C-alpha positions as protocol buffer text, in pm:
chain_id: "A"
residue {
  index: 1
  type: MET
  ca { x: 1200 y: -3635 z: 3748 }
}
residue {
  index: 2
  type: ASN
  ca { x: 917 y: -3482 z: 3941 }
}
residue {
  index: 3
  type: ALA
  ca { x: 566 y: -3617 z: 3867 }
}
residue {
  index: 4
  type: ASN
  ca { x: 452 y: -3273 z: 3723 }
}
residue {
  index: 5
  type: LYS
  ca { x: 741 y: -3351 z: 3488 }
}
residue {
  index: 6
  type: TYR
  ca { x: 660 y: -3699 z: 3443 }
}
residue {
  index: 7
  type: CYS
  ca { x: 307 y: -3608 z: 3345 }
}
residue {
  index: 8
  type: ARG
  ca { x: 428 y: -3372 z: 3117 }
}
residue {
  index: 9
  type: THR
  ca { x: 607 y: -3529 z: 2986 }
}
residue {
  index: 10
  type: ALA
  ca { x: 400 y: -3833 z: 2897 }
}
residue {
  index: 11
  type: ALA
  ca { x: 179 y: -3589 z: 2763 }
}
residue {
  index: 12
  type: ILE
  ca { x: 351 y: -3465 z: 2541 }
}
residue {
  index: 13
  type: THR
  ca { x: 450 y: -3784 z: 2408 }
}
residue {
  index: 14
  type: ALA
  ca { x: 155 y: -3922 z: 2349 }
}
residue {
  index: 15
  type: SER
  ca { x: 16 y: -3687 z: 2181 }
}
residue {
  index: 16
  type: VAL
  ca { x: 311 y: -3634 z: 1945 }
}
residue {
  index: 17
  type: LEU
  ca { x: 238 y: -4076 z: 1915 }
}
residue {
  index: 18
  type: ALA
  ca { x: -145 y: -4005 z: 1806 }
}
residue {
  index: 19
  type: LEU
  ca { x: 54 y: -3741 z: 1497 }
}
residue {
  index: 20
  type: SER
  ca { x: 274 y: -4102 z: 1448 }
}
residue {
  index: 21
  type: PHE
  ca { x: 5 y: -4284 z: 1356 }
}
residue {
  index: 22
  type: SER
  ca { x: -308 y: -4033 z: 1248 }
}
residue {
  index: 23
  type: GLY
  ca { x: -86 y: -4046 z: 867 }
}
residue {
  index: 24
  type: SER
  ca { x: -194 y: -3772 z: 661 }
}
residue {
  index: 25
  type: ALA
  ca { x: -526 y: -3750 z: 729 }
}
residue {
  index: 26
  type: LEU
  ca { x: -417 y: -3488 z: 1078 }
}
residue {
  index: 27
  type: ALA
  ca { x: -229 y: -3248 z: 843 }
}
residue {
  index: 28
  type: GLN
  ca { x: -618 y: -3119 z: 689 }
}
residue {
  index: 29
  type: TRP
  ca { x: -673 y: -2852 z: 907 }
}
residue {
  index: 30
  type: ALA
  ca { x: -444 y: -2519 z: 827 }
}
residue {
  index: 31
  type: PRO
  ca { x: -415 y: -2189 z: 905 }
}
residue {
  index: 32
  type: THR
  ca { x: -712 y: -1932 z: 880 }
}
residue {
  index: 33
  type: GLU
  ca { x: -487 y: -1620 z: 989 }
}
residue {
  index: 34
  type: ARG
  ca { x: -209 y: -1439 z: 994 }
}
residue {
  index: 35
  type: VAL
  ca { x: 54 y: -1629 z: 1116 }
}
residue {
  index: 36
  type: THR
  ca { x: 368 y: -1513 z: 1378 }
}
residue {
  index: 37
  type: MET
  ca { x: 673 y: -1674 z: 1468 }
}
residue {
  index: 38
  type: VAL
  ca { x: 854 y: -1592 z: 1756 }
}
residue {
  index: 39
  type: THR
  ca { x: 1218 y: -1547 z: 1881 }
}
residue {
  index: 40
  type: HIS
  ca { x: 1391 y: -1375 z: 2203 }
}
residue {
  index: 41
  type: SER
  ca { x: 1696 y: -1318 z: 1958 }
}
residue {
  index: 42
  type: ALA
  ca { x: 1761 y: -970 z: 1832 }
}
residue {
  index: 43
  type: PRO
  ca { x: 1685 y: -822 z: 1472 }
}
residue {
  index: 44
  type: GLY
  ca { x: 1971 y: -933 z: 1282 }
}
residue {
  index: 45
  type: THR
  ca { x: 2049 y: -1215 z: 1529 }
}
residue {
  index: 46
  type: GLY
  ca { x: 2123 y: -1608 z: 1363 }
}
residue {
  index: 47
  type: ASN
  ca { x: 1789 y: -1721 z: 1521 }
}
residue {
  index: 48
  type: GLU
  ca { x: 1561 y: -1400 z: 1353 }
}
residue {
  index: 49
  type: LEU
  ca { x: 1786 y: -1447 z: 1033 }
}
residue {
  index: 50
  type: MET
  ca { x: 1657 y: -1836 z: 1063 }
}
residue {
  index: 51
  type: LEU
  ca { x: 1305 y: -1751 z: 1104 }
}
residue {
  index: 52
  type: ARG
  ca { x: 1299 y: -1516 z: 843 }
}
residue {
  index: 53
  type: GLU
  ca { x: 1467 y: -1731 z: 616 }
}
residue {
  index: 54
  type: ILE
  ca { x: 1155 y: -1957 z: 715 }
}
residue {
  index: 55
  type: ALA
  ca { x: 845 y: -1695 z: 701 }
}
residue {
  index: 56
  type: ASP
  ca { x: 974 y: -1619 z: 326 }
}
residue {
  index: 57
  type: ILE
  ca { x: 1026 y: -1969 z: 181 }
}
residue {
  index: 58
  type: TRP
  ca { x: 695 y: -2033 z: 326 }
}
residue {
  index: 59
  type: ASN
  ca { x: 519 y: -1713 z: 182 }
}
residue {
  index: 60
  type: LYS
  ca { x: 688 y: -1688 z: -198 }
}
residue {
  index: 61
  type: ASN
  ca { x: 620 y: -2088 z: -190 }
}
residue {
  index: 62
  type: LYS
  ca { x: 295 y: -2001 z: -86 }
}
residue {
  index: 63
  type: ILE
  ca { x: 316 y: -2359 z: 124 }
}
residue {
  index: 64
  type: VAL
  ca { x: 119 y: -2139 z: 407 }
}
residue {
  index: 65
  type: PRO
  ca { x: -184 y: -1976 z: 244 }
}
residue {
  index: 66
  type: ARG
  ca { x: -200 y: -1752 z: 502 }
}
residue {
  index: 67
  type: GLN
  ca { x: 78 y: -1497 z: 530 }
}
residue {
  index: 68
  type: VAL
  ca { x: 377 y: -1572 z: 786 }
}
residue {
  index: 69
  type: GLY
  ca { x: 590 y: -1273 z: 979 }
}
residue {
  index: 70
  type: VAL
  ca { x: 888 y: -1321 z: 1264 }
}
residue {
  index: 71
  type: GLU
  ca { x: 878 y: -1080 z: 1612 }
}
residue {
  index: 72
  type: SER
  ca { x: 1134 y: -986 z: 1810 }
}
residue {
  index: 73
  type: ILE
  ca { x: 1042 y: -1010 z: 2200 }
}
residue {
  index: 74
  type: THR
  ca { x: 1361 y: -985 z: 2398 }
}
residue {
  index: 75
  type: GLY
  ca { x: 1422 y: -871 z: 2741 }
}
residue {
  index: 76
  type: SER
  ca { x: 1484 y: -1134 z: 3018 }
}
residue {
  index: 77
  type: GLN
  ca { x: 1714 y: -1390 z: 2872 }
}
residue {
  index: 78
  type: GLY
  ca { x: 1399 y: -1500 z: 2700 }
}
residue {
  index: 79
  type: GLU
  ca { x: 1160 y: -1584 z: 2994 }
}
residue {
  index: 80
  type: LYS
  ca { x: 941 y: -1291 z: 2788 }
}
residue {
  index: 81
  type: ALA
  ca { x: 941 y: -1433 z: 2458 }
}
residue {
  index: 82
  type: ARG
  ca { x: 843 y: -1772 z: 2672 }
}
residue {
  index: 83
  type: ARG
  ca { x: 564 y: -1654 z: 2820 }
}
residue {
  index: 84
  type: HIS
  ca { x: 435 y: -1505 z: 2534 }
}
residue {
  index: 85
  type: VAL
  ca { x: 443 y: -1789 z: 2342 }
}
residue {
  index: 86
  type: THR
  ca { x: 288 y: -2071 z: 2555 }
}
residue {
  index: 87
  type: PHE
  ca { x: 109 y: -1880 z: 2832 }
}
residue {
  index: 88
  type: GLN
  ca { x: -42 y: -1582 z: 2643 }
}
residue {
  index: 89
  type: ASN
  ca { x: -47 y: -1796 z: 2337 }
}
residue {
  index: 90
  type: LYS
  ca { x: -142 y: -2125 z: 2500 }
}
residue {
  index: 91
  type: GLY
  ca { x: -387 y: -2313 z: 2242 }
}
residue {
  index: 92
  type: ASN
  ca { x: -289 y: -2046 z: 1974 }
}
residue {
  index: 93
  type: PRO
  ca { x: -256 y: -2246 z: 1665 }
}
residue {
  index: 94
  type: HIS
  ca { x: -91 y: -1954 z: 1449 }
}
residue {
  index: 95
  type: MET
  ca { x: 152 y: -1914 z: 1690 }
}
residue {
  index: 96
  type: LEU
  ca { x: 556 y: -2053 z: 1645 }
}
residue {
  index: 97
  type: ALA
  ca { x: 886 y: -1974 z: 1822 }
}
residue {
  index: 98
  type: THR
  ca { x: 1203 y: -2072 z: 1818 }
}
residue {
  index: 99
  type: TYR
  ca { x: 1420 y: -2273 z: 2045 }
}
residue {
  index: 100
  type: THR
  ca { x: 1754 y: -2322 z: 2118 }
}
residue {
  index: 101
  type: PRO
  ca { x: 2014 y: -2451 z: 2360 }
}
residue {
  index: 102
  type: GLN
  ca { x: 1965 y: -2142 z: 2515 }
}
residue {
  index: 103
  type: SER
  ca { x: 1557 y: -2203 z: 2518 }
}
residue {
  index: 104
  type: LEU
  ca { x: 1634 y: -2503 z: 2677 }
}
residue {
  index: 105
  type: ASN
  ca { x: 1854 y: -2472 z: 2941 }
}
residue {
  index: 106
  type: LEU
  ca { x: 1708 y: -2108 z: 3112 }
}
residue {
  index: 107
  type: PRO
  ca { x: 1472 y: -2240 z: 3235 }
}
residue {
  index: 108
  type: LEU
  ca { x: 1652 y: -2468 z: 3443 }
}
residue {
  index: 109
  type: LEU
  ca { x: 1880 y: -2137 z: 3600 }
}
residue {
  index: 110
  type: ILE
  ca { x: 1581 y: -2011 z: 3733 }
}
residue {
  index: 111
  type: ASN
  ca { x: 1373 y: -2303 z: 3779 }
}
residue {
  index: 112
  type: SER
  ca { x: 1117 y: -2152 z: 3611 }
}
residue {
  index: 113
  type: GLU
  ca { x: 819 y: -2324 z: 3480 }
}
residue {
  index: 114
  type: THR
  ca { x: 827 y: -2274 z: 3113 }
}
residue {
  index: 115
  type: GLY
  ca { x: 1064 y: -2507 z: 3047 }
}
residue {
  index: 116
  type: TRP
  ca { x: 1035 y: -2763 z: 2687 }
}
residue {
  index: 117
  type: ARG
  ca { x: 748 y: -2935 z: 2843 }
}
residue {
  index: 118
  type: SER
  ca { x: 540 y: -2620 z: 2826 }
}
residue {
  index: 119
  type: PHE
  ca { x: 550 y: -2599 z: 2484 }
}
residue {
  index: 120
  type: THR
  ca { x: 417 y: -2842 z: 2185 }
}
residue {
  index: 121
  type: PRO
  ca { x: 739 y: -2919 z: 2043 }
}
residue {
  index: 122
  type: ILE
  ca { x: 742 y: -2927 z: 1610 }
}
residue {
  index: 123
  type: ALA
  ca { x: 1093 y: -3039 z: 1439 }
}
residue {
  index: 124
  type: LEU
  ca { x: 1431 y: -2967 z: 1468 }
}
residue {
  index: 125
  type: MET
  ca { x: 1577 y: -2759 z: 1214 }
}
residue {
  index: 126
  type: ALA
  ca { x: 1934 y: -2740 z: 1191 }
}
residue {
  index: 127
  type: VAL
  ca { x: 2300 y: -2749 z: 1461 }
}
residue {
  index: 128
  type: ASP
  ca { x: 2518 y: -2530 z: 1510 }
}
residue {
  index: 129
  type: PRO
  ca { x: 2833 y: -2743 z: 1430 }
}
residue {
  index: 130
  type: MET
  ca { x: 3132 y: -2686 z: 1769 }
}
residue {
  index: 131
  type: LEU
  ca { x: 3512 y: -2664 z: 1578 }
}
residue {
  index: 132
  type: LEU
  ca { x: 3771 y: -2689 z: 1806 }
}
residue {
  index: 133
  type: VAL
  ca { x: 4072 y: -2463 z: 1754 }
}
residue {
  index: 134
  type: VAL
  ca { x: 4462 y: -2378 z: 1835 }
}
residue {
  index: 135
  type: ASN
  ca { x: 4618 y: -2092 z: 1721 }
}
residue {
  index: 136
  type: VAL
  ca { x: 4843 y: -2229 z: 1359 }
}
residue {
  index: 137
  type: GLU
  ca { x: 5178 y: -2168 z: 1519 }
}
residue {
  index: 138
  type: SER
  ca { x: 5070 y: -2388 z: 1856 }
}
residue {
  index: 139
  type: PRO
  ca { x: 5315 y: -2717 z: 1872 }
}
residue {
  index: 140
  type: TRP
  ca { x: 4893 y: -2922 z: 1949 }
}
residue {
  index: 141
  type: ARG
  ca { x: 4775 y: -3079 z: 1547 }
}
residue {
  index: 142
  type: SER
  ca { x: 4576 y: -3330 z: 1781 }
}
residue {
  index: 143
  type: VAL
  ca { x: 4309 y: -3325 z: 2028 }
}
residue {
  index: 144
  type: ARG
  ca { x: 4527 y: -3592 z: 2235 }
}
residue {
  index: 145
  type: ASP
  ca { x: 4808 y: -3318 z: 2220 }
}
residue {
  index: 146
  type: LEU
  ca { x: 4560 y: -3106 z: 2357 }
}
residue {
  index: 147
  type: ILE
  ca { x: 4520 y: -3317 z: 2632 }
}
residue {
  index: 148
  type: ASP
  ca { x: 4792 y: -3426 z: 2684 }
}
residue {
  index: 149
  type: ALA
  ca { x: 4969 y: -3092 z: 2727 }
}
residue {
  index: 150
  type: ALA
  ca { x: 4706 y: -3001 z: 2983 }
}
residue {
  index: 151
  type: LYS
  ca { x: 4776 y: -3302 z: 3212 }
}
residue {
  index: 152
  type: GLN
  ca { x: 5159 y: -3149 z: 3218 }
}
residue {
  index: 153
  type: ARG
  ca { x: 5036 y: -2823 z: 3245 }
}
residue {
  index: 154
  type: PRO
  ca { x: 4706 y: -2843 z: 3461 }
}
residue {
  index: 155
  type: LYS
  ca { x: 4457 y: -2484 z: 3447 }
}
residue {
  index: 156
  type: GLN
  ca { x: 4772 y: -2320 z: 3264 }
}
residue {
  index: 157
  type: ILE
  ca { x: 4657 y: -2415 z: 2903 }
}
residue {
  index: 158
  type: LEU
  ca { x: 4420 y: -2111 z: 2842 }
}
residue {
  index: 159
  type: GLN
  ca { x: 4068 y: -2148 z: 2659 }
}
residue {
  index: 160
  type: GLY
  ca { x: 3884 y: -1858 z: 2552 }
}
residue {
  index: 161
  type: GLY
  ca { x: 3492 y: -1818 z: 2443 }
}
residue {
  index: 162
  type: GLY
  ca { x: 3186 y: -1590 z: 2507 }
}
residue {
  index: 163
  type: SER
  ca { x: 3078 y: -1587 z: 2902 }
}
residue {
  index: 164
  type: TYR
  ca { x: 3134 y: -1918 z: 3131 }
}
residue {
  index: 165
  type: GLY
  ca { x: 2824 y: -2085 z: 3092 }
}
residue {
  index: 166
  type: SER
  ca { x: 2746 y: -2052 z: 2705 }
}
residue {
  index: 167
  type: SER
  ca { x: 2782 y: -2348 z: 2467 }
}
residue {
  index: 168
  type: ALA
  ca { x: 3218 y: -2262 z: 2417 }
}
residue {
  index: 169
  type: SER
  ca { x: 3297 y: -2321 z: 2794 }
}
residue {
  index: 170
  type: MET
  ca { x: 3026 y: -2596 z: 2882 }
}
residue {
  index: 171
  type: SER
  ca { x: 3186 y: -2788 z: 2563 }
}
residue {
  index: 172
  type: GLY
  ca { x: 3529 y: -2724 z: 2734 }
}
residue {
  index: 173
  type: LYS
  ca { x: 3422 y: -2888 z: 3033 }
}
residue {
  index: 174
  type: ILE
  ca { x: 3297 y: -3165 z: 2829 }
}
residue {
  index: 175
  type: LEU
  ca { x: 3596 y: -3228 z: 2752 }
}
residue {
  index: 176
  type: GLU
  ca { x: 3818 y: -3199 z: 3041 }
}
residue {
  index: 177
  type: ASP
  ca { x: 3592 y: -3472 z: 3187 }
}
residue {
  index: 178
  type: PHE
  ca { x: 3646 y: -3703 z: 2889 }
}
residue {
  index: 179
  type: GLY
  ca { x: 4062 y: -3612 z: 2937 }
}
residue {
  index: 180
  type: GLY
  ca { x: 4084 y: -3598 z: 3330 }
}
residue {
  index: 181
  type: VAL
  ca { x: 4238 y: -3296 z: 3281 }
}
residue {
  index: 182
  type: HIS
  ca { x: 4149 y: -2886 z: 3432 }
}
residue {
  index: 183
  type: PHE
  ca { x: 4154 y: -2590 z: 3107 }
}
residue {
  index: 184
  type: SER
  ca { x: 4098 y: -2162 z: 3244 }
}
residue {
  index: 185
  type: TYR
  ca { x: 3820 y: -2070 z: 3063 }
}
residue {
  index: 186
  type: THR
  ca { x: 3855 y: -1674 z: 3005 }
}
residue {
  index: 187
  type: PRO
  ca { x: 3560 y: -1542 z: 2900 }
}
residue {
  index: 188
  type: PHE
  ca { x: 3484 y: -1280 z: 2720 }
}
residue {
  index: 189
  type: ARG
  ca { x: 3190 y: -1075 z: 2543 }
}
residue {
  index: 190
  type: GLY
  ca { x: 3126 y: -1322 z: 2288 }
}
residue {
  index: 191
  type: ALA
  ca { x: 3327 y: -1492 z: 1975 }
}
residue {
  index: 192
  type: GLY
  ca { x: 3387 y: -1222 z: 1794 }
}
residue {
  index: 193
  type: GLU
  ca { x: 3624 y: -1082 z: 2112 }
}
residue {
  index: 194
  type: ALA
  ca { x: 3761 y: -1398 z: 2197 }
}
residue {
  index: 195
  type: ILE
  ca { x: 3883 y: -1479 z: 1844 }
}
residue {
  index: 196
  type: PRO
  ca { x: 4164 y: -1213 z: 1773 }
}
residue {
  index: 197
  type: GLN
  ca { x: 4276 y: -1297 z: 2149 }
}
residue {
  index: 198
  type: LEU
  ca { x: 4317 y: -1648 z: 1971 }
}
residue {
  index: 199
  type: LEU
  ca { x: 4507 y: -1520 z: 1716 }
}
residue {
  index: 200
  type: GLY
  ca { x: 4749 y: -1353 z: 1916 }
}
residue {
  index: 201
  type: LYS
  ca { x: 4839 y: -1634 z: 2118 }
}
residue {
  index: 202
  type: HIS
  ca { x: 4679 y: -1428 z: 2404 }
}
residue {
  index: 203
  type: VAL
  ca { x: 4463 y: -1755 z: 2434 }
}
residue {
  index: 204
  type: HIS
  ca { x: 4514 y: -2086 z: 2387 }
}
residue {
  index: 205
  type: PHE
  ca { x: 4218 y: -2278 z: 2215 }
}
residue {
  index: 206
  type: MET
  ca { x: 3872 y: -2210 z: 2116 }
}
residue {
  index: 207
  type: MET
  ca { x: 3523 y: -2418 z: 2080 }
}
residue {
  index: 208
  type: GLU
  ca { x: 3295 y: -2241 z: 1861 }
}
residue {
  index: 209
  type: ASN
  ca { x: 3115 y: -2180 z: 1590 }
}
residue {
  index: 210
  type: PRO
  ca { x: 3260 y: -2315 z: 1259 }
}
residue {
  index: 211
  type: ALA
  ca { x: 3089 y: -1970 z: 1111 }
}
residue {
  index: 212
  type: GLU
  ca { x: 3321 y: -1716 z: 1345 }
}
residue {
  index: 213
  type: MET
  ca { x: 3685 y: -1908 z: 1286 }
}
residue {
  index: 214
  type: ALA
  ca { x: 3613 y: -2066 z: 928 }
}
residue {
  index: 215
  type: GLN
  ca { x: 3860 y: -1802 z: 744 }
}
residue {
  index: 216
  type: HIS
  ca { x: 4108 y: -1833 z: 976 }
}
residue {
  index: 217
  type: VAL
  ca { x: 4112 y: -2177 z: 911 }
}
residue {
  index: 218
  type: LYS
  ca { x: 4132 y: -2129 z: 518 }
}
residue {
  index: 219
  type: SER
  ca { x: 4378 y: -1877 z: 592 }
}
residue {
  index: 220
  type: GLY
  ca { x: 4662 y: -2044 z: 757 }
}
residue {
  index: 221
  type: LYS
  ca { x: 4511 y: -1821 z: 1139 }
}
residue {
  index: 222
  type: LEU
  ca { x: 4394 y: -2146 z: 1295 }
}
residue {
  index: 223
  type: ARG
  ca { x: 4429 y: -2479 z: 1301 }
}
residue {
  index: 224
  type: ALA
  ca { x: 4091 y: -2723 z: 1368 }
}
residue {
  index: 225
  type: LEU
  ca { x: 4165 y: -3014 z: 1542 }
}
residue {
  index: 226
  type: ALA
  ca { x: 3786 y: -3114 z: 1563 }
}
residue {
  index: 227
  type: ALA
  ca { x: 3433 y: -3077 z: 1498 }
}
residue {
  index: 228
  type: THR
  ca { x: 3135 y: -3273 z: 1634 }
}
residue {
  index: 229
  type: ASP
  ca { x: 2997 y: -3296 z: 1291 }
}
residue {
  index: 230
  type: LYS
  ca { x: 3112 y: -3290 z: 960 }
}
residue {
  index: 231
  type: LEU
  ca { x: 3163 y: -2957 z: 798 }
}
residue {
  index: 232
  type: ASP
  ca { x: 3157 y: -2913 z: 449 }
}
residue {
  index: 233
  type: GLN
  ca { x: 3340 y: -2563 z: 410 }
}
residue {
  index: 234
  type: LEU
  ca { x: 3666 y: -2784 z: 655 }
}
residue {
  index: 235
  type: PRO
  ca { x: 3618 y: -3132 z: 499 }
}
residue {
  index: 236
  type: ASP
  ca { x: 3901 y: -3227 z: 615 }
}
residue {
  index: 237
  type: VAL
  ca { x: 3852 y: -3180 z: 950 }
}
residue {
  index: 238
  type: PRO
  ca { x: 3791 y: -3468 z: 1217 }
}
residue {
  index: 239
  type: ARG
  ca { x: 3501 y: -3506 z: 1438 }
}
residue {
  index: 240
  type: PHE
  ca { x: 3532 y: -3562 z: 1700 }
}
residue {
  index: 241
  type: GLU
  ca { x: 3470 y: -3976 z: 1739 }
}
residue {
  index: 242
  type: ASP
  ca { x: 3657 y: -3961 z: 1449 }
}
residue {
  index: 243
  type: VAL
  ca { x: 3966 y: -3917 z: 1695 }
}
residue {
  index: 244
  type: GLY
  ca { x: 3874 y: -4156 z: 1988 }
}
residue {
  index: 245
  type: VAL
  ca { x: 3681 y: -3888 z: 2156 }
}
residue {
  index: 246
  type: THR
  ca { x: 3377 y: -4025 z: 2291 }
}
residue {
  index: 247
  type: ALA
  ca { x: 3198 y: -3775 z: 2524 }
}
residue {
  index: 248
  type: ARG
  ca { x: 2846 y: -3602 z: 2376 }
}
residue {
  index: 249
  type: PHE
  ca { x: 2833 y: -3270 z: 2347 }
}
residue {
  index: 250
  type: PRO
  ca { x: 2510 y: -3069 z: 2386 }
}
residue {
  index: 251
  type: LYS
  ca { x: 2414 y: -3010 z: 2022 }
}
residue {
  index: 252
  type: GLN
  ca { x: 2355 y: -2641 z: 1956 }
}
residue {
  index: 253
  type: PHE
  ca { x: 2023 y: -2765 z: 1810 }
}
residue {
  index: 254
  type: ARG
  ca { x: 1735 y: -2426 z: 1640 }
}
residue {
  index: 255
  type: GLY
  ca { x: 1431 y: -2586 z: 1635 }
}
residue {
  index: 256
  type: VAL
  ca { x: 1059 y: -2455 z: 1615 }
}
residue {
  index: 257
  type: MET
  ca { x: 786 y: -2510 z: 1856 }
}
residue {
  index: 258
  type: ALA
  ca { x: 481 y: -2462 z: 1905 }
}
residue {
  index: 259
  type: PRO
  ca { x: 234 y: -2284 z: 2245 }
}
residue {
  index: 260
  type: GLN
  ca { x: 97 y: -2561 z: 2449 }
}
residue {
  index: 261
  type: GLY
  ca { x: -254 y: -2685 z: 2390 }
}
residue {
  index: 262
  type: ILE
  ca { x: -298 y: -2680 z: 2028 }
}
residue {
  index: 263
  type: SER
  ca { x: -469 y: -2944 z: 1833 }
}
residue {
  index: 264
  type: ALA
  ca { x: -273 y: -3273 z: 1684 }
}
residue {
  index: 265
  type: GLU
  ca { x: -370 y: -3163 z: 1389 }
}
residue {
  index: 266
  type: ALA
  ca { x: -210 y: -2808 z: 1374 }
}
residue {
  index: 267
  type: ALA
  ca { x: 155 y: -2960 z: 1571 }
}
residue {
  index: 268
  type: GLN
  ca { x: 104 y: -3244 z: 1199 }
}
residue {
  index: 269
  type: TYR
  ca { x: 28 y: -2958 z: 942 }
}
residue {
  index: 270
  type: TRP
  ca { x: 391 y: -2736 z: 1141 }
}
residue {
  index: 271
  type: VAL
  ca { x: 531 y: -3040 z: 1106 }
}
residue {
  index: 272
  type: GLN
  ca { x: 458 y: -3103 z: 758 }
}
residue {
  index: 273
  type: ALA
  ca { x: 497 y: -2723 z: 579 }
}
residue {
  index: 274
  type: LEU
  ca { x: 805 y: -2723 z: 777 }
}
residue {
  index: 275
  type: GLY
  ca { x: 974 y: -3030 z: 614 }
}
residue {
  index: 276
  type: LYS
  ca { x: 849 y: -2870 z: 270 }
}
residue {
  index: 277
  type: VAL
  ca { x: 1038 y: -2594 z: 385 }
}
residue {
  index: 278
  type: ARG
  ca { x: 1395 y: -2837 z: 402 }
}
residue {
  index: 279
  type: GLU
  ca { x: 1303 y: -2953 z: 48 }
}
residue {
  index: 280
  type: THR
  ca { x: 1333 y: -2599 z: -71 }
}
residue {
  index: 281
  type: GLN
  ca { x: 1731 y: -2444 z: -287 }
}
residue {
  index: 282
  type: GLN
  ca { x: 1677 y: -2190 z: -37 }
}
residue {
  index: 283
  type: TRP
  ca { x: 1677 y: -2381 z: 247 }
}
residue {
  index: 284
  type: LYS
  ca { x: 1953 y: -2526 z: 178 }
}
residue {
  index: 285
  type: ASP
  ca { x: 2144 y: -2251 z: -13 }
}
residue {
  index: 286
  type: TYR
  ca { x: 2078 y: -2100 z: 394 }
}
residue {
  index: 287
  type: VAL
  ca { x: 2225 y: -2393 z: 554 }
}
residue {
  index: 288
  type: ALA
  ca { x: 2563 y: -2395 z: 328 }
}
residue {
  index: 289
  type: ARG
  ca { x: 2541 y: -2019 z: 359 }
}
residue {
  index: 290
  type: THR
  ca { x: 2574 y: -1983 z: 705 }
}
residue {
  index: 291
  type: ALA
  ca { x: 2764 y: -2314 z: 836 }
}
residue {
  index: 292
  type: LEU
  ca { x: 2435 y: -2533 z: 993 }
}
residue {
  index: 293
  type: VAL
  ca { x: 2472 y: -2878 z: 964 }
}
residue {
  index: 294
  type: ASP
  ca { x: 2124 y: -3002 z: 854 }
}
residue {
  index: 295
  type: SER
  ca { x: 1924 y: -3216 z: 1044 }
}
residue {
  index: 296
  type: TRP
  ca { x: 1600 y: -3313 z: 1091 }
}
residue {
  index: 297
  type: THR
  ca { x: 1366 y: -3474 z: 1427 }
}
residue {
  index: 298
  type: THR
  ca { x: 1048 y: -3452 z: 1483 }
}
residue {
  index: 299
  type: GLY
  ca { x: 795 y: -3653 z: 1719 }
}
residue {
  index: 300
  type: ALA
  ca { x: 871 y: -3860 z: 1974 }
}
residue {
  index: 301
  type: ALA
  ca { x: 1259 y: -3891 z: 1857 }
}
residue {
  index: 302
  type: LEU
  ca { x: 1302 y: -3486 z: 1946 }
}
residue {
  index: 303
  type: VAL
  ca { x: 1104 y: -3568 z: 2311 }
}
residue {
  index: 304
  type: ALA
  ca { x: 1425 y: -3790 z: 2377 }
}
residue {
  index: 305
  type: PHE
  ca { x: 1601 y: -3544 z: 2209 }
}
residue {
  index: 306
  type: PHE
  ca { x: 1509 y: -3272 z: 2467 }
}
residue {
  index: 307
  type: GLU
  ca { x: 1498 y: -3505 z: 2814 }
}
residue {
  index: 308
  type: GLU
  ca { x: 1873 y: -3620 z: 2705 }
}
residue {
  index: 309
  type: GLU
  ca { x: 1948 y: -3249 z: 2664 }
}
residue {
  index: 310
  type: GLU
  ca { x: 1766 y: -3130 z: 2999 }
}
residue {
  index: 311
  type: LYS
  ca { x: 1988 y: -3396 z: 3194 }
}
residue {
  index: 312
  type: THR
  ca { x: 2259 y: -3306 z: 3055 }
}
residue {
  index: 313
  type: TYR
  ca { x: 2213 y: -2902 z: 3092 }
}
residue {
  index: 314
  type: MET
  ca { x: 2172 y: -2977 z: 3492 }
}
residue {
  index: 315
  type: ARG
  ca { x: 2435 y: -3202 z: 3494 }
}
residue {
  index: 316
  type: LEU
  ca { x: 2666 y: -2932 z: 3424 }
}
residue {
  index: 317
  type: ASN
  ca { x: 2451 y: -2633 z: 3520 }
}
residue {
  index: 318
  type: LYS
  ca { x: 2533 y: -2859 z: 3869 }
}
residue {
  index: 319
  type: GLU
  ca { x: 2903 y: -2936 z: 3796 }
}
residue {
  index: 320
  type: MET
  ca { x: 2980 y: -2557 z: 3656 }
}
residue {
  index: 321
  type: GLY
  ca { x: 2807 y: -2376 z: 3978 }
}
residue {
  index: 322
  type: LEU
  ca { x: 2584 y: -2261 z: 3725 }
}
residue {
  index: 323
  type: LEU
  ca { x: 2263 y: -2323 z: 3966 }
}
residue {
  index: 324
  type: LYS
  ca { x: 2173 y: -2021 z: 4228 }
}
residue {
  index: 325
  type: THR
  ca { x: 1912 y: -2310 z: 4441 }
}
residue {
  index: 326
  type: ALA
  ca { x: 1918 y: -2663 z: 4387 }
}
residue {
  index: 327
  type: LYS
  ca { x: 1595 y: -2753 z: 4204 }
}
C-alpha cells in the first residue's frame, strides 16, 4: 500500500473508531434539508431499487425528518456517480450513495482516485449470494465431480456468465485456483442470456445470483451444487465450505457510503438510520423477495472488509489480465 493510501485508510479508521467510542451523543445531528441517495445504476435495476426501498421505509416511517429521494447518475462505468458524490459533494451530509463490488473494483482497473477510501463508509446492508448450477442432465452431482471432470478435460469444461471480469468469471477463477484446474469462460451479455445456454447444454455450469436461477432449480431443469451462503429459497443447497471448498469468494455486497469530509455525527446518524431500516418488516420482505442475504457491517469492521476485498480484486485483476497498466 502506498503512503497516500495508508494515510487515507488511517484517517477513515480513526473516524469510524471515533463513532464506536463516542456512542449515542454523536447521533444528535439530523438532516435539515432533502436527502439524495445516488446510484450509478439505471432506474429499475437492483441497486437503484434497493435505494428506493430504503428511501420508502425512511419516508413512510418518518425515520428521517426530511424527504429522501433517489437519483441515478449513469455513465463512464459508474465514474460519473462516484465523482459527483465524493468530490462535487465533498462534506455534504445530505447525500448518500449505493456501493457495490463494481464501485470498489472499477477505480482499481482505471487507476482512479474515486476508490473506496475517497468515501465515508456507512454500512454494508446485504449480500447477493453466488450459486453454482449445472444442467439437471449433467453427470456431476457435486462440486468435486465438476473439479474432477475439469482435471480430466483441461479447458474443455465451459462456464457461462456475464462479461469477462464480472463477478461470475472471478468466482470461476477462484474455483479454478482451489481445484488446480482450468475452465473455459464463455461470456454473454448477462446471466439472462447465459441461462438458456445452460438449459440447452451449450455450457456446462454457471455461478450467478440465485434470483436469476432459483426458478429453474425448483422446476427441476438445473441442479444446484453449492452456494456461497445458506439460501432460504433453496434450503437444501450446501454452502461451498460445507462441501470442503475453503476458497474465499469475493462478496457481492450492497452497501451505503457518504461523501468524504462529513462529520462523525452525521456518519453515525446514517448508521443508526440504516439500522432502523433493517428492523422493519418491509426490509425483511424485500431481502426475501430479491434472494438477498441480510448482512450488517459497520465501523472498523467495514474498513477491514474493504481492505480485504481490495486485495482480492487486485490479485484477480492481475491474474486475469484485466489491468491495462501496472499500479
